[in-house]
LOMI-85862 format. One line per 8 residues: number of its first residue (from 1); their letters; for each residue x, y, z of N, C-alpha, C, O. Coordinates in steps of 0.2 Angstrom, whole numbers, plus 5000, padded with zeros to 4 digits. Each point is the difference from the previous one (the first is absolute). Example, Ala and Ser with C-alpha at 12.3 -4.5 7.8 and 13.67 -1.06 7.14 Angstrom:
residues 2
1	as	5066:4972:5039:4996:5006:5000:5004:5006:5000:5005:4999:5003  4993:5006:4993:5004:5006:5001:4996:5005:5003:5003:5006:5001;
This chain:
residues 115
1	marvlvtd	4698:4975:4460:5000:4994:4998:5002:4995:5005:5002:5001:5006  4997:4992:4993:5000:4995:5005:5007:4997:5001:5005:5000:4995  4997:4998:5011:5006:4997:5002:4998:4992:4999:4995:4998:5004  5009:4998:4992:4997:4994:4999:5006:4994:5001:5006:5002:4999  4992:4993:5004:5004:4994:5001:4998:4995:4995:4994:4998:4999  5011:5000:4997:4999:4995:4994:5002:4993:5003:5005:4999:5002  4990:4996:4997:5002:4993:5002:4998:4995:4994:4995:5000:4998  5011:4997:5000:4999:4995:4995:5006:4996:5001:5006:5002:5001;
9	daafmrmm	4994:4991:4998:5006:4996:5000:5004:5000:4994:5006:4998:5000  4991:5005:4994:5004:5001:4994:5003:5007:5000:4997:5005:5000  5010:4995:5000:5003:5006:4999:4998:5004:4994:5000:5007:5001  4999:4990:4994:4998:5004:4994:4993:5003:5001:5000:5006:4998  4996:4991:5005:4993:5003:5002:5001:5006:5005:4997:5005:4999  5007:4994:5006:5001:5006:5004:5003:5006:4996:4999:5006:5002  5006:4992:4994:5003:5006:4996:4995:5003:4996:5000:5006:4999  4996:4990:4997:4995:5003:4996:4995:5005:5004:4998:5005:4998;
17	lrgylteg	5000:4992:5008:4995:5004:5004:5003:5006:5003:4997:5006:4999  5010:4994:5003:5003:5006:5002:5000:5005:4994:4999:5006:5002  5003:4992:4992:5000:5004:4995:4993:5004:4998:5000:5006:5000  4995:4990:5000:4993:5003:4999:4998:5005:5005:4998:5005:4999  5004:4993:5008:4998:5004:5005:5004:5006:5001:4997:5006:5001  5009:4994:4998:5004:5006:5000:4999:5005:4994:5000:5006:5001  4998:4991:4993:4998:5004:4994:4994:5003:5002:4999:5006:4997  4997:4991:5007:4993:5003:5002:5000:5005:5005:4995:5002:5002;
25	ghevvgea	5011:4999:5001:5001:5005:5005:5000:4997:5007:5000:5004:5005  4999:4990:4996:5000:4996:5007:5007:4999:5002:5005:5000:4996  4996:4999:5010:5007:4999:5003:5000:4992:5003:4995:4998:5004  5009:4998:4993:5001:4993:5002:5004:5000:5006:5006:5002:5000  4992:4997:5006:5003:5000:5006:5004:4993:5002:5004:5000:5005  4994:4995:4992:5003:4994:5001:4998:4994:4995:4995:5001:4997  5009:4994:5003:4998:4994:4995:5001:4994:5005:5005:4999:5003  4990:4997:4996:5000:4993:5004:5000:4995:4995:4996:5000:4995;
33	angkeavd	5007:4994:5006:5000:4994:4996:4996:4995:5002:4999:4995:4997  4998:5006:5009:4995:4995:5003:4995:5003:5005:5002:5006:5002  4993:4990:5000:4996:5003:5005:5003:5002:5006:4998:5005:5003  5006:4991:5000:5003:5001:5006:5004:5007:5000:4999:5004:5005  5005:4997:4990:5004:5006:4999:4995:5006:4999:5001:5005:5003  4993:4994:4994:4995:5005:4999:4997:5002:5007:4999:5006:5001  5000:4989:5003:4997:5002:5007:5005:5004:5004:4998:5005:5003  5008:4993:4997:5005:5003:5004:5001:5007:4997:5001:5005:5004;
41	myfihqpd	5000:4996:4989:5001:5006:4997:4994:5005:5001:5001:5006:5001  4993:4991:4999:4994:5004:5001:5001:5004:5007:4998:5006:5000  5004:4991:5005:5000:5003:5007:5006:5005:5001:5000:5004:5004  5005:4995:4991:5006:5004:5000:4998:5007:4997:5002:5005:5002  4996:4994:4991:4999:5005:4996:4993:5004:5000:4999:5006:4998  4996:4990:5005:4993:5003:5000:4998:5003:4994:4998:5006:5000  5002:4990:4994:4998:5003:4994:4992:5002:5000:4996:4998:5004  5003:5006:4991:4993:5002:4999:4996:4994:4996:4994:4999:5002;
49	vvtmditm	5010:4997:4994:4997:4995:4996:5005:4994:4999:5006:5002:5000  4992:4992:5000:5004:4994:4999:4997:4997:4994:4994:4998:4999  5011:5000:4996:4998:4996:4995:5002:4993:5002:5006:4999:5002  4990:4996:4997:5002:4993:5003:4998:4995:4995:4994:4999:4998  5011:4997:5000:4999:4994:4996:4997:4995:5005:5000:5000:5006  4997:4995:4991:4997:4995:5003:5004:4994:5002:5001:4998:5005  5002:4999:4989:5004:4994:5001:5007:5002:5001:5003:5002:4995  5000:4996:5011:5007:5002:5002:5002:4995:5005:4996:4997:5003;
57	pemdgiea	5011:5002:4997:5003:4995:5005:5000:5003:5007:4998:5006:5001  5003:4990:5004:5000:5002:5007:4994:5002:5003:4997:4997:5005  4999:5008:4992:4993:5002:5002:4997:5002:4994:5002:5005:4997  4992:4993:5002:4996:5002:4994:4997:5007:5001:5000:5002:5006  4997:5001:4989:4997:5006:5000:4994:5001:5005:4999:5005:5003  4997:4989:4997:4994:5000:5004:5002:5000:5007:4997:5004:5004  5008:4992:4998:5002:5000:5007:5003:5007:5002:4999:5002:5006  5005:5001:4990:5003:5006:5001:4994:5006:5001:5001:5004:5004;
65	vkaimakc	4994:4995:4992:4995:5005:5001:4996:4999:5007:4999:5005:5003  5000:4989:4999:4997:4999:5006:5005:5002:5006:4997:5003:5005  5009:4996:4994:5005:5003:5005:5000:5007:5001:5000:5003:5005  5000:5001:4989:5000:5007:5000:4993:5003:5003:5000:5004:5004  4995:4993:4993:4993:5002:5002:4999:4999:5008:4996:5004:5003  5007:4991:5000:4999:4998:5007:5002:5006:5004:4997:5001:5006  5008:5002:4992:5003:5006:5004:4998:5006:4997:5001:5005:5004  4998:4996:4990:4998:5006:4997:4994:5000:4995:5001:4999:4994;
73	pdakiimc	4993:5000:5009:4994:4999:4996:4999:5006:4995:4996:4998:4995  5007:5007:5005:4999:5005:4995:5005:5000:4994:5000:5004:4996  5005:4991:5004:5005:4999:4995:4996:5000:4993:4995:4997:4999  5009:5005:4996:4997:5000:4993:5005:4995:4996:5005:5002:4999  4992:4993:5000:5004:4995:4996:4996:4998:4994:4994:4998:4999  5010:5002:4995:4998:4998:4994:5003:4994:4997:5006:4999:5000  4990:4995:4999:5003:4994:4998:5001:5000:4993:4997:5003:4996  5009:4994:5002:5002:4999:4993:5000:4993:4998:5004:4996:5003;
81	samgqqam	4992:5002:4993:4999:4992:4999:5000:4999:4992:4999:5004:4996  5004:4990:5003:4999:4997:4993:4993:4998:4998:4996:4998:5005  5003:5001:4989:4993:4997:4998:5000:4993:5003:5005:4997:5001  4989:5001:5001:4999:4994:5003:5000:4999:5007:4999:4995:5003  5002:5011:5000:5001:5000:5008:4994:5003:5003:5000:5003:5005  4994:4997:4992:4994:5004:5002:4998:4998:5007:4998:5004:5004  5002:4990:4998:4998:4997:5006:5005:5003:5006:4998:5002:5005  5008:4998:4993:5005:5003:5005:4999:5008:5001:5001:5002:5005;
89	visairag	4997:5001:4989:4999:5007:5001:4994:5002:5004:5000:5004:5004  4995:4992:4995:4994:5000:5005:5002:4999:5007:4998:5004:5004  5006:4991:4997:5003:4999:5007:5003:5006:5003:5000:5002:5006  5005:5001:4990:5003:5006:5002:4996:5006:5001:5001:5004:5005  4994:4997:4991:4995:5005:5001:4996:4999:5007:4999:5005:5004  4999:4989:4997:4997:4998:5006:5005:5002:5006:4998:5001:5006  5008:4998:4993:5005:5001:5006:5002:5007:5001:5002:5002:5005  4995:5002:4990:5001:5008:5001:5003:5004:4995:5001:5006:5000;
97	argfvvkp	5002:4990:4994:5002:5004:4995:4995:5004:4997:4994:4999:5000  5008:5007:4997:4995:5005:4998:4999:5000:4992:4995:5002:4998  5009:4994:4999:4999:4999:4992:5005:4995:4997:5004:4997:5004  4995:5002:4990:5005:4996:4997:5001:5002:4992:4995:5003:4997  5011:4995:5001:5001:5001:4993:5003:4994:4997:5003:4996:5004  4996:5002:4990:5002:4994:4997:5006:5001:4996:5001:5005:4996  5004:4991:5005:5006:5000:4996:4999:4997:4993:4996:4996:4999  5008:5007:4996:5005:5005:5001:4997:5007:5001:4995:5002:4997;
105	lekeickl	5009:5001:5007:4998:5007:5002:5001:5005:4995:5005:4999:4996  4992:5006:5004:5001:5006:4996:5000:5006:5004:4999:5000:5006  5003:5006:4991:5001:5006:5003:4993:5002:5004:5001:5005:5004  4994:4993:4994:4993:5002:5003:5000:4998:5008:4996:5002:5004  5009:4994:4998:5001:4999:5007:5000:5006:5004:4998:5000:5006  5005:5005:4991:5002:5006:5004:4993:5004:5002:4999:5003:5005  4996:4996:4991:4993:5003:5001:4997:4996:5006:4997:5003:5005  5004:4990:4996:4997:4996:5005:5004:5002:5007:4997:5001:5005;
113	vsy	5009:5000:4994:5004:5002:5006:4998:5007:5003:5000:5001:5006  4998:5003:4990:4998:5007:5002:4993:5000:5002:4997:5006:5002  4999:4989:4999:4993:5000:5002:4999:5003:5007:4994:5001:5002;
């Protein structure tokens, strides 16, 4: 199963993702509350997959994807966005994200992490 870094500025969403992923057999190696933390933690933990919120303080998800992909073009990042952020999701995919899921999330995220 995958080693996952969960990134979201909402503690509740991180907790929900952690629960879904661990129930699905994945290991959550870290949690980041913003894009800057995600970039730093990516290079510390070197996860198999990153779940990345788009709208966050300090550094948004798109900038974080760009920063990670600049140094690690094989990184697997899945964007998690709310409805109405389609243009931002497209920007994230162009920056290198491998996929996206729409909030509110469900347990099916475990299947996407396992791809």
